[in-house]
KENUVO-796998 format. One line per 8 residues: number of its first residue (from 1); for each residue x, y, z of C-alpha. Coordinates in nm, 2 decimals. Layout:
BEGIN
NUM> X/Y/Z; ...
//
This chain:
BEGIN
1> 0.04/-0.01/0.03; 0.09/0.36/-0.13; 0.03/0.66/0.08; 0.05/1.03/-0.03; 0.00/1.37/0.12; -0.18/1.67/0.05; -0.18/2.01/0.26; -0.42/2.24/0.14
9> -0.33/2.64/0.21; -0.57/2.87/0.34; -0.52/3.26/0.28; -0.52/3.50/0.55; -0.83/3.63/0.63; -1.05/3.38/0.44; -1.25/3.14/0.60; -1.22/2.81/0.35
17> -1.17/2.52/0.61; -1.56/2.43/0.60; -1.62/2.54/0.20; -1.27/2.35/0.10; -1.36/2.00/0.31; -1.75/2.06/0.27; -1.84/1.89/-0.12; -2.14/1.82/-0.27
25> -2.36/1.55/-0.37; -2.46/1.67/-0.65; -2.45/1.47/-1.04; -2.37/1.67/-1.31; -2.31/1.47/-1.65; -2.39/1.29/-1.99; -2.76/1.21/-2.00; -2.66/0.94/-2.20
33> -2.65/0.61/-1.98; -2.25/0.40/-1.97; -2.25/0.07/-1.85; -2.49/-0.16/-1.74; -2.86/-0.14/-1.90; -2.72/0.14/-2.07; -2.87/-0.02/-2.45; -3.12/0.09/-2.59
41> -3.23/-0.25/-2.65; -3.30/-0.24/-2.22; -3.53/0.04/-2.27; -3.65/0.15/-2.57; -3.82/0.40/-2.43; -3.60/0.57/-2.37; -3.39/0.61/-2.69; -3.57/0.90/-2.83
49> -3.47/1.27/-3.01; -3.45/1.57/-2.82; -3.41/1.86/-3.06; -3.20/2.14/-3.03; -3.17/2.48/-3.15; -2.79/2.50/-3.27; -2.69/2.88/-3.22; -2.88/2.96/-2.86
57> -2.85/2.53/-2.70; -3.23/2.56/-2.58; -3.41/2.21/-2.60; -3.72/2.35/-2.86; -3.87/1.98/-2.84; -3.87/1.63/-2.72; -3.92/1.38/-2.99; -4.17/1.06/-2.97
65> -3.98/0.73/-2.84; -3.85/0.48/-3.12; -3.93/0.15/-3.14; -3.62/-0.09/-3.14; -3.60/-0.17/-3.47; -3.76/0.20/-3.60; -3.49/0.32/-3.80; -3.42/0.72/-3.68
73> -3.62/0.99/-3.90; -3.41/1.22/-4.11; -3.38/1.57/-3.95; -3.44/1.89/-4.22; -3.40/2.17/-4.00; -3.10/2.38/-4.08; -3.16/2.53/-3.71; -3.20/2.27/-3.52
81> -3.01/1.94/-3.44; -3.19/1.59/-3.28; -2.98/1.47/-3.01; -3.03/1.12/-2.95; -2.81/0.87/-2.71; -2.53/0.75/-2.96; -2.18/0.74/-2.77; -1.85/0.78/-2.97
89> -1.83/0.47/-3.06; -2.15/0.48/-3.28; -2.35/0.15/-3.00; -2.66/0.35/-2.96; -2.77/0.34/-2.57; -3.06/0.49/-2.39; -3.14/0.85/-2.17; -3.09/0.84/-1.81
97> -3.45/1.01/-1.81; -3.79/0.91/-1.95; -3.93/1.21/-2.21; -4.19/1.32/-1.97; -3.92/1.41/-1.73; -3.75/1.58/-1.99; -4.02/1.80/-2.11; -4.05/1.95/-1.76
105> -3.66/2.00/-1.70; -3.54/2.08/-1.99; -3.30/2.44/-2.03; -3.35/2.39/-1.65; -3.21/2.09/-1.52; -3.15/1.95/-1.86; -2.95/2.15/-2.11; -2.74/2.13/-2.41
113> -2.39/2.16/-2.44; -2.08/2.14/-2.66; -1.78/1.97/-2.63; -1.52/1.98/-2.89; -1.76/2.03/-3.15; -2.03/1.77/-3.01; -2.38/1.86/-2.95; -2.42/1.69/-2.57
121> -2.72/1.65/-2.31; -2.61/1.71/-1.93; -2.84/1.68/-1.66; -2.82/1.86/-1.27; -2.97/1.65/-0.96; -2.89/1.84/-0.63; -2.77/1.63/-0.38; -2.71/1.69/-0.02
129> -2.34/1.86/0.12; -2.10/1.62/0.29; -1.76/1.63/0.44; -1.47/1.51/0.23; -1.31/1.22/0.41; -0.94/1.27/0.49; -0.82/0.93/0.37; -0.92/0.86/0.02
137> -0.91/0.46/-0.07; -1.05/0.22/-0.41; -0.95/0.13/-0.71; -0.93/0.45/-0.83; -0.65/0.55/-0.60; -0.38/0.25/-0.69; -0.13/0.46/-0.86; -0.03/0.11/-0.99
145> -0.30/0.06/-1.22; -0.36/0.47/-1.31; 0.02/0.54/-1.25; 0.25/0.29/-1.31; 0.02/0.08/-1.64; -0.17/0.45/-1.71; 0.28/0.50/-1.84; 0.29/0.19/-1.99
153> 0.00/0.28/-2.18; 0.08/0.60/-2.31; 0.44/0.51/-2.36; 0.47/0.15/-2.40; 0.60/-0.09/-2.18; 0.96/-0.04/-2.13; 1.05/0.28/-2.25; 0.94/0.47/-2.00
161> 1.20/0.65/-1.72; 1.02/0.75/-1.41; 0.96/0.53/-1.13; 0.62/0.53/-0.87; 0.40/0.75/-1.07; 0.08/0.90/-0.87; -0.27/0.80/-0.98; -0.45/0.99/-1.22
169> -0.77/0.99/-1.04; -0.59/1.07/-0.72; -0.40/1.44/-0.82; -0.77/1.52/-1.05; -0.96/1.48/-0.72; -0.70/1.69/-0.52; -0.71/1.96/-0.79; -1.12/1.95/-0.79
177> -1.06/1.98/-0.44; -0.85/2.32/-0.45; -1.09/2.51/-0.64; -1.42/2.42/-0.83; -1.38/2.75/-1.08; -1.33/2.61/-1.41; -1.03/2.87/-1.50; -0.82/2.79/-1.20
185> -0.46/2.78/-1.24; -0.22/2.49/-1.07; 0.11/2.49/-0.98; 0.34/2.23/-0.93; 0.69/2.27/-0.83; 0.77/1.91/-0.85; 0.58/1.80/-1.15; 0.78/1.44/-1.17
193> 0.62/1.26/-1.48; 0.38/1.55/-1.55; 0.08/1.40/-1.36; -0.06/1.79/-1.30; -0.08/1.87/-1.59; -0.24/1.53/-1.72; -0.51/1.58/-1.48; -0.58/1.98/-1.53
201> -0.61/1.82/-1.88; -0.86/1.53/-1.83; -1.08/1.80/-1.61; -1.15/2.03/-1.88; -1.19/1.77/-2.10; -1.47/1.70/-1.89; -1.65/1.99/-1.84; -1.53/2.19/-2.13
209> -1.32/2.44/-1.85; -1.00/2.63/-1.94; -0.79/2.57/-1.59; -0.44/2.61/-1.68; -0.10/2.49/-1.54; 0.25/2.57/-1.46; 0.50/2.25/-1.41; 0.83/2.24/-1.26
217> 1.11/1.98/-1.28; 1.50/1.92/-1.28; 1.47/1.58/-1.37; 1.69/1.40/-1.66; 1.27/1.21/-1.73; 1.17/1.58/-1.81; 1.24/1.55/-2.18; 1.17/1.14/-2.20
225> 0.89/1.19/-2.01; 0.72/1.48/-1.82; 0.69/1.70/-2.14; 0.59/1.43/-2.40; 0.36/1.30/-2.20; 0.15/1.64/-2.18; 0.20/1.62/-2.57; 0.05/1.29/-2.56
233> -0.25/1.31/-2.38; -0.35/1.67/-2.55; -0.36/1.43/-2.87; -0.56/1.24/-2.69; -0.65/1.05/-2.37; -0.68/0.69/-2.44; -0.34/0.51/-2.49; -0.27/0.11/-2.56
241> 0.11/0.04/-2.57; 0.20/0.34/-2.65; -0.07/0.41/-2.96; -0.30/0.65/-2.99; -0.66/0.45/-2.99; -0.87/0.77/-3.10; -0.77/1.12/-3.26; -0.98/1.30/-2.96
249> -0.79/1.57/-2.91; -0.83/1.91/-2.70; -0.73/2.22/-2.81; -0.43/2.34/-2.64; -0.13/2.56/-2.61; 0.16/2.49/-2.40; 0.53/2.63/-2.33; 0.83/2.47/-2.21
257> 1.16/2.69/-2.10; 1.45/2.63/-1.99; 1.65/2.81/-1.73; 2.02/2.92/-1.75; 2.23/2.65/-1.49; 2.50/2.81/-1.28; 2.75/2.67/-1.52; 2.61/2.76/-1.78
265> 2.57/3.11/-1.65; 2.99/3.04/-1.57; 3.03/2.90/-1.91; 2.87/3.24/-2.13; 3.05/3.54/-1.89; 3.26/3.71/-2.16; 3.60/3.81/-1.99; 3.80/4.06/-2.14
273> 4.17/3.83/-2.26; 4.42/4.02/-2.04; 4.20/3.89/-1.71; 4.18/3.56/-1.84; 4.55/3.50/-1.94; 4.59/3.49/-1.56; 4.35/3.22/-1.49; 4.57/2.93/-1.62
281> 4.82/3.03/-1.35; 4.57/2.91/-1.06; 4.44/2.57/-1.00; 4.05/2.46/-1.15; 3.89/2.55/-0.80; 4.13/2.82/-0.78; 3.99/2.96/-1.09; 3.65/2.92/-0.97
289> 3.69/3.09/-0.63; 3.86/3.38/-0.85; 3.60/3.42/-1.08; 3.30/3.41/-0.81; 3.50/3.65/-0.53; 3.69/3.87/-0.73; 3.68/3.90/-1.12; 3.28/3.94/-1.15
297> 3.30/4.20/-0.85; 3.54/4.39/-0.99; 3.80/4.32/-1.28; 3.47/4.22/-1.48; 3.20/4.51/-1.44; 3.09/4.61/-1.79; 3.25/4.30/-1.98; 3.06/4.03/-1.81
305> 2.94/3.89/-2.12; 2.95/3.95/-2.51; 2.77/4.28/-2.64; 2.81/4.18/-2.97; 2.51/3.91/-2.87; 2.28/4.25/-2.93; 2.40/4.30/-3.34; 2.17/4.00/-3.42
313> 1.94/3.96/-3.10; 1.69/3.71/-3.31; 1.97/3.39/-3.41; 2.17/3.46/-3.07; 2.33/3.09/-2.94; 2.40/3.01/-2.56; 2.64/2.72/-2.45; 2.50/2.46/-2.32
321> 2.67/2.18/-2.15; 2.53/1.87/-2.27; 2.69/1.50/-2.22; 2.99/1.71/-2.08; 3.03/1.93/-2.42; 2.90/2.26/-2.51; 2.62/2.29/-2.70; 2.56/2.61/-2.92
329> 2.16/2.67/-2.82; 1.92/2.95/-2.97; 1.83/3.14/-2.71; 1.49/3.41/-2.76; 1.65/3.73/-2.57; 1.36/3.91/-2.69; 1.12/3.70/-2.46; 1.41/3.67/-2.25
337> 1.39/4.08/-2.17; 1.03/4.06/-2.16; 1.10/3.88/-1.80; 1.40/4.06/-1.66; 1.16/4.39/-1.73; 0.80/4.20/-1.60; 0.66/4.32/-1.91; 0.28/4.17/-1.99
345> 0.29/4.15/-2.39; 0.00/4.31/-2.49; 0.11/4.35/-2.92; 0.43/4.24/-3.12; 0.49/4.30/-3.48; 0.80/4.25/-3.66; 0.87/4.38/-3.98; 1.14/4.26/-4.24
353> 1.47/4.25/-3.94; 1.25/4.47/-3.67; 1.02/4.35/-3.44; 0.79/4.60/-3.21; 0.71/4.50/-2.85; 0.41/4.65/-2.66; 0.29/4.59/-2.35; 0.27/4.72/-1.96
361> 0.52/4.64/-1.72; 0.40/4.51/-1.35; 0.38/4.87/-1.25; 0.17/4.95/-1.50; 0.44/5.15/-1.72; 0.32/5.18/-2.09; 0.64/5.05/-2.27; 0.80/5.00/-2.65
369> 1.07/4.72/-2.70; 1.22/4.84/-3.05; 1.49/4.52/-3.15; 1.65/4.49/-3.47; 1.95/4.34/-3.66; 2.22/4.62/-3.67; 2.36/4.42/-3.96; 2.15/4.41/-4.18
377> 1.92/4.78/-4.06; 1.99/5.07/-4.07; 1.89/5.40/-3.79; 1.70/5.55/-4.10; 1.52/5.25/-4.18; 1.44/5.19/-3.83; 1.24/5.55/-3.76; 1.09/5.50/-4.10
385> 0.98/5.24/-3.99; 0.89/5.35/-3.65; 0.71/5.62/-3.78; 0.49/5.44/-4.02; 0.35/5.21/-3.75; 0.30/5.50/-3.42; 0.26/5.81/-3.58; 0.35/6.11/-3.35
393> 0.02/6.05/-3.06; 0.06/5.72/-3.07; 0.45/5.70/-2.95; 0.36/5.92/-2.71; 0.14/5.72/-2.60; 0.45/5.51/-2.47; 0.62/5.54/-2.09; 0.93/5.47/-2.20
401> 1.09/5.28/-2.54; 1.33/5.07/-2.53; 1.59/5.00/-2.80; 1.90/4.79/-2.94; 2.22/4.92/-3.04; 2.30/5.30/-3.16; 2.01/5.50/-3.26; 1.89/5.83/-3.36
409> 1.58/5.87/-3.15; 1.53/6.21/-2.99; 1.53/6.15/-2.61; 1.40/6.34/-2.34; 1.43/6.32/-1.97; 1.06/6.16/-1.76; 1.22/6.16/-1.44; 1.55/6.33/-1.25
417> 1.76/6.04/-1.35; 1.52/5.85/-1.63; 1.54/5.91/-1.97; 1.25/5.74/-2.20; 1.41/5.62/-2.48; 1.66/5.33/-2.30; 1.95/5.12/-2.44; 1.83/4.76/-2.39
425> 2.24/4.62/-2.35; 2.19/4.90/-2.04; 1.93/4.76/-1.89; 1.99/4.41/-1.98; 2.33/4.43/-1.75; 2.19/4.59/-1.51; 1.91/4.32/-1.48; 2.06/4.03/-1.48
433> 2.42/4.10/-1.28; 2.24/4.35/-0.99; 2.29/4.16/-0.67; 2.24/4.48/-0.49; 1.86/4.36/-0.40; 1.92/4.01/-0.38
//
């Protein structure tokens, strides 16, 4: 037997203990029955059509029940659709309610909705509130069946590189207990095999929610398990021995970012040759000690990184250690700078080798960033493109403008020590190597 533990944090000043532990017996699910006694032939009277307006999704009519051997009538109204209890595999089942009840509760506790482009009929039943138990048991909580075997289904036997994954249902129920908001954001600092992301996607699949997730992981299995698992369950949630069993995907965009490591930071410092030559007189340990305690603080000053990397910011490469070798890896300087200044991006447009990024900082400062390939773009062309996109009125709305390289833009002081037009290189250096706030 395995045990998992969950800790729910209660925001200060809010009485959420009862709300978070108290759950309801309410039932909200598809009106189409599944499981035993769910076929059309089991209860023929509960096989009938429910007509729905395509635009408003209102139930406009409940059709008569069909005999077991009776064919489904052709529906020729282009503004409505008739929904029968037929599952995704084409199996004719039956509704959970009879016709009379659906007619009474239509558009109230029985309603139509669209999930992944398909029309469904759902229902709701009120239940009694009850306290969620502190110990969860049952087959769905079994990490062997719904954790290990689930990964075997997704990746195929013997191809995974992760031990003891959690049950998808244990994590799913945990997320559902934390919040009933279909637009919640979940953060997992120790994402492991990616069960939290998988569970979030599973919840969205069930109710059409817009929940989001942030996963953080430093294990080497990120590229072999965590990331590909998320990619696979976006494509479909139904896998067997590494093969998809359908194409029931979910609309999704996810981004993953690799943070610069301590070693990568040292390997990419640009140090003047006269300083660098002196390091060869020391042992490897002494070199690192000298680098950290003296050289970074005194001798390097404005030479901690190669300023030339800003000449063509769209093709910058960082030396990253892979298998004990330094491998050039392309880095998105534009997005890195957005994070450094805390920019909420609102619009990006690129004209030739010039990119304009608009947004607001966390403090609400309206900002424009101009990136250029200085090897192919002149100051005259930059100003021409700028004036064409931003007339005098629009350009005056920006509180600050960043630009890489020397420029001909007129500058003005917006405060005692602040100019409106700022150099990206200078700001980048200060933000990357400012230790006064640490």
